[in-house]
C-alpha positions as CSV (number, residue, x, y, z in Angstrom):
1,M,-13.9,0.9,-8.9
2,K,-13.2,1.0,-5.3
3,P,-10.4,2.9,-3.4
4,D,-7.4,0.5,-2.5
5,Y,-5.8,1.5,0.8
6,K,-3.7,-1.7,0.7
7,N,-2.6,-3.5,4.0
8,W,-0.3,-1.9,6.9
9,L,1.5,-5.4,6.7
10,P,3.5,-5.2,3.5
11,K,2.4,-8.3,1.2
12,P,6.0,-9.1,0.5
13,M,6.6,-9.8,4.2
14,L,3.8,-12.2,4.1
15,V,4.7,-13.9,1.0
16,G,8.3,-14.1,2.1
17,A,7.4,-15.7,5.4
18,V,5.3,-18.4,3.7
19,A,7.8,-19.1,1.1
20,A,10.6,-19.5,3.7
21,C,8.2,-21.8,5.6
22,A,7.7,-24.0,2.6
23,A,11.2,-24.1,1.6
24,C,12.4,-25.2,5.1
25,L,9.8,-27.9,5.0
26,I,10.8,-29.3,1.6
27,L,14.5,-29.3,2.4
28,A,13.9,-30.9,5.7
29,I,12.0,-33.8,3.9
30,V,14.8,-33.9,1.2
31,F,17.6,-34.2,3.8
32,A,15.5,-36.8,5.7
33,L,15.0,-39.1,2.7
34,L,18.9,-38.9,2.0
35,G,19.6,-39.9,5.4
36,L,21.2,-36.5,6.3
37,T,19.8,-36.5,10.0
38,I,21.5,-33.4,11.3
39,P,20.5,-30.9,8.4
40,A,17.1,-32.5,8.4
41,I,16.7,-31.7,12.2
42,V,18.1,-28.3,11.7
43,L,15.8,-27.6,8.9
44,G,12.8,-29.0,10.7
45,A,13.4,-26.7,13.5
46,A,13.6,-23.8,11.0
47,F,10.4,-25.0,9.6
48,L,8.6,-24.8,12.8
49,G,10.0,-21.3,13.5
50,T,8.9,-19.8,10.1
51,L,5.5,-21.6,10.5
52,V,5.0,-19.6,13.6
53,Y,6.1,-16.4,12.1
54,S,3.8,-17.1,8.8
55,A,1.0,-17.6,11.2
56,I,1.6,-14.3,13.0
57,C,2.1,-12.4,9.7
58,A,-1.3,-13.9,8.6
59,M,-2.8,-12.8,11.8
60,W,-1.5,-9.3,11.2
61,Y,-2.4,-9.2,7.7
62,T,-6.0,-10.2,8.3
63,A,-6.4,-7.6,11.2
64,F,-5.1,-4.9,9.0
65,S,-7.2,-5.5,5.9
66,Y,-9.4,-2.6,5.1
67,D,-12.0,-5.0,3.5
68,G,-11.7,-8.0,5.7
69,K,-13.7,-9.0,8.7
70,R,-11.8,-6.9,11.6
71,Q,-10.9,-3.8,9.7
72,L,-8.8,-2.6,12.4
73,S,-7.1,-0.1,10.0
74,R,-10.2,1.4,9.0
75,Q,-11.4,1.7,12.6
76,I,-8.2,3.4,13.5
77,I,-8.4,5.7,10.6
78,S,-11.8,6.8,11.3
79,G,-10.9,7.2,15.0
80,V,-8.1,9.6,14.4
81,S,-9.9,11.7,11.8
82,D,-12.6,12.3,14.3
83,Y,-10.2,14.6,16.0
84,V,-9.2,16.5,13.1
85,K,-11.2,19.7,12.8
86,L,-10.7,22.2,10.0
87,P,-12.1,25.6,9.9
88,D,-13.7,26.8,6.7
89,G,-11.3,27.1,3.9
90,G,-8.6,25.6,6.3
91,T,-5.8,23.1,5.2
92,G,-4.6,20.1,7.4
93,L,-1.4,18.1,6.9
94,D,-1.2,14.3,7.1
95,I,2.5,13.0,7.7
96,G,3.1,9.7,6.5
97,C,0.1,9.6,4.5
98,G,0.8,6.0,2.8
99,S,-2.2,5.2,0.8
100,G,-3.9,8.4,1.6
101,A,-6.4,6.8,4.0
102,L,-6.1,9.3,6.8
103,A,-5.9,12.5,4.7
104,I,-8.9,11.4,2.6
105,A,-10.9,10.5,5.7
106,C,-10.1,13.8,7.2
107,A,-11.0,15.7,4.0
108,K,-14.5,13.8,3.8
109,K,-15.1,14.8,7.4
110,N,-14.3,18.4,6.8
111,P,-16.0,19.2,3.5
112,N,-15.1,23.0,3.6
113,G,-11.3,22.2,4.1
114,K,-8.4,20.6,2.4
115,M,-5.8,17.9,3.1
116,V,-2.3,17.7,2.2
117,G,-0.5,14.3,2.5
118,I,3.2,13.9,2.7
119,D,5.3,10.7,2.5
120,S,8.6,9.4,1.3
121,W,6.9,6.3,0.0
122,G,9.8,3.9,0.3
123,K,10.1,0.6,-1.2
124,K,8.8,-1.5,1.9
125,Y,5.2,-0.7,1.3
126,D,3.0,-0.8,-1.8
127,F,2.1,2.9,-1.3
128,S,2.6,5.6,-3.8
129,K,1.6,9.0,-4.7
130,A,-0.5,7.9,-7.7
131,L,-2.3,5.4,-5.5
132,C,-3.2,8.4,-3.1
133,D,-4.2,10.5,-6.0
134,R,-6.3,7.6,-7.4
135,N,-8.1,6.9,-4.1
136,A,-9.0,10.4,-3.4
137,K,-10.4,10.7,-6.8
138,L,-12.5,7.6,-6.4
139,E,-13.6,8.9,-3.1
140,G,-14.9,12.1,-4.8
141,I,-12.5,14.6,-3.1
142,G,-9.5,14.6,-5.5
143,E,-9.9,18.6,-5.6
144,R,-9.5,18.9,-2.0
145,T,-6.5,16.7,-1.4
146,E,-2.8,17.3,-2.4
147,F,-0.2,14.4,-2.1
148,L,3.6,15.2,-2.0
149,R,7.0,13.4,-1.5
150,G,8.7,14.6,1.5
151,D,10.6,13.9,4.8
152,A,8.9,14.1,8.1
153,C,12.0,15.1,9.7
154,S,12.6,18.0,7.6
155,L,9.2,19.2,6.3
156,P,9.2,21.2,3.3
157,F,6.9,23.9,4.6
158,A,7.2,27.3,6.4
159,D,6.4,27.8,10.0
160,E,2.7,27.8,10.9
161,S,1.5,26.7,7.6
162,F,-1.4,24.4,8.5
163,D,-4.5,24.7,10.6
164,C,-4.2,21.1,11.7
165,V,-1.4,18.4,11.6
166,T,-2.2,14.7,12.0
167,S,-0.2,11.5,11.6
168,N,-1.0,7.8,12.1
169,Y,1.7,5.1,13.1
170,C,4.3,6.9,11.2
171,Y,7.0,8.2,13.4
172,H,7.9,4.8,15.2
173,N,9.0,3.5,11.8
174,I,11.6,6.1,11.3
175,P,15.0,5.3,12.5
176,S,15.6,8.0,15.1
177,D,17.4,8.6,18.5
178,D,15.0,11.6,19.1
179,R,11.5,11.3,18.0
180,Q,10.4,14.0,20.2
181,A,12.4,16.1,17.7
182,I,10.2,14.9,15.0
183,L,7.1,15.8,16.8
184,L,8.4,19.4,17.2
185,E,9.3,19.4,13.5
186,T,5.5,18.4,12.9
187,L,4.3,21.2,15.4
188,R,6.6,23.7,13.7
189,V,4.4,23.9,10.7
190,L,1.1,24.3,13.0
191,K,-0.6,27.6,13.1
192,K,-1.0,29.5,16.4
193,G,-4.5,28.2,17.6
194,G,-4.2,25.1,15.2
195,T,-4.9,21.7,16.4
196,F,-3.0,18.4,16.2
197,A,-3.8,14.5,16.5
198,I,-0.8,12.4,16.2
199,H,-1.5,8.7,16.6
200,D,1.6,6.2,17.4
201,I,3.3,3.9,19.6
202,F,4.4,6.2,22.5
203,S,6.4,3.6,24.5
204,R,9.3,5.1,26.4
205,N,12.0,3.2,24.4
206,K,10.7,4.8,21.3
207,Y,9.8,8.2,22.6
208,G,11.5,8.8,25.9
209,D,9.5,10.6,28.7
210,M,6.4,11.7,27.2
211,D,5.3,13.5,30.4
212,A,8.3,15.7,30.1
213,F,7.5,16.5,26.5
214,M,4.1,17.5,27.3
215,K,5.3,19.7,30.1
216,K,7.8,21.2,27.4
217,L,4.9,22.1,25.0
218,K,3.1,24.0,27.9
219,E,6.3,25.9,28.6
220,M,6.5,26.7,24.8
221,G,3.2,28.3,25.0
222,F,0.9,25.6,23.6
223,A,-2.6,26.0,24.7
224,S,-3.2,22.4,25.5
225,A,-1.6,18.9,25.1
226,E,-3.1,15.5,26.1
227,L,-2.1,11.7,25.5
228,I,-5.0,9.5,25.1
229,D,-4.6,5.6,25.5
230,T,-5.9,4.0,22.5
231,A,-4.8,0.5,23.1
232,N,-7.0,-0.3,26.1
233,G,-10.7,-0.2,24.5
234,K,-10.8,3.0,22.5
235,F,-9.5,1.6,19.1
236,M,-8.6,-2.0,20.1
237,T,-8.7,-4.2,23.3
238,G,-5.5,-4.4,25.4
239,T,-5.1,-8.2,24.4
240,E,-5.5,-7.3,20.8
241,A,-3.0,-4.4,21.1
242,K,-0.2,-6.8,22.5
243,R,-1.0,-9.7,20.0
244,L,-0.6,-7.1,17.0
245,L,2.5,-5.5,18.8
246,L,0.5,-2.0,19.1
247,A,0.8,-1.8,23.0
248,N,1.4,1.7,24.0
249,S,-0.7,3.2,21.3
250,A,-1.9,6.5,22.0
251,L,-3.2,9.7,20.6
252,L,-1.4,12.9,21.1
253,I,-3.9,15.7,20.9
254,G,-4.0,19.5,21.5
255,T,-4.0,23.0,20.5
256,K,-1.0,25.1,19.8
């Protein structure tokens, strides 16, 4: 059996878009046959709109497939995990672990360490703790991973609990007026001297002034902090990033 890391685009979203498209087309044809011109035109326009939306969803679904041709999700997970370095016997934390992909990749690349993954596992995605546990077991690292339910905005861990903290495309999905506060909550549980690698869409409208945030980290005594652009050749091309709504993707790395 193979691990199943699902898809970053929820399958119900793709199915719903296709179903809406088909329904609009059928109703448009029915109304046209009944001679109801205006409803037929309205539904015809709706069909065109849902057709475009369905095509976009299909493009996203294909790009984010772990087993498809592009495998962008797998490439990004591998790229982020390269920045996660655990000391012997160390423990890392992956926030918003989803299907367990990043936590598992980090554990595999740090054979003398352990990874903890935390997620709320809401209804939007087909992810769960059971799925994470199953994937880790199939990857042969079940004993070096642990998956827990929790809230990224209020982590159930004491200060300085982990040697490394990481996350991938999690925080921009959390409704918040202050995502920098979520970043600080993440860094709260990082040990002094520990490292962080947080990948997300760091646009100004989502995160505010990240230059000011980096300055704040240095004022707080962090040894280093750097924001690396990943949407212009590192993990994807600029054109691809815009097409997939991943522009402003970047990797926040550093040492506490």
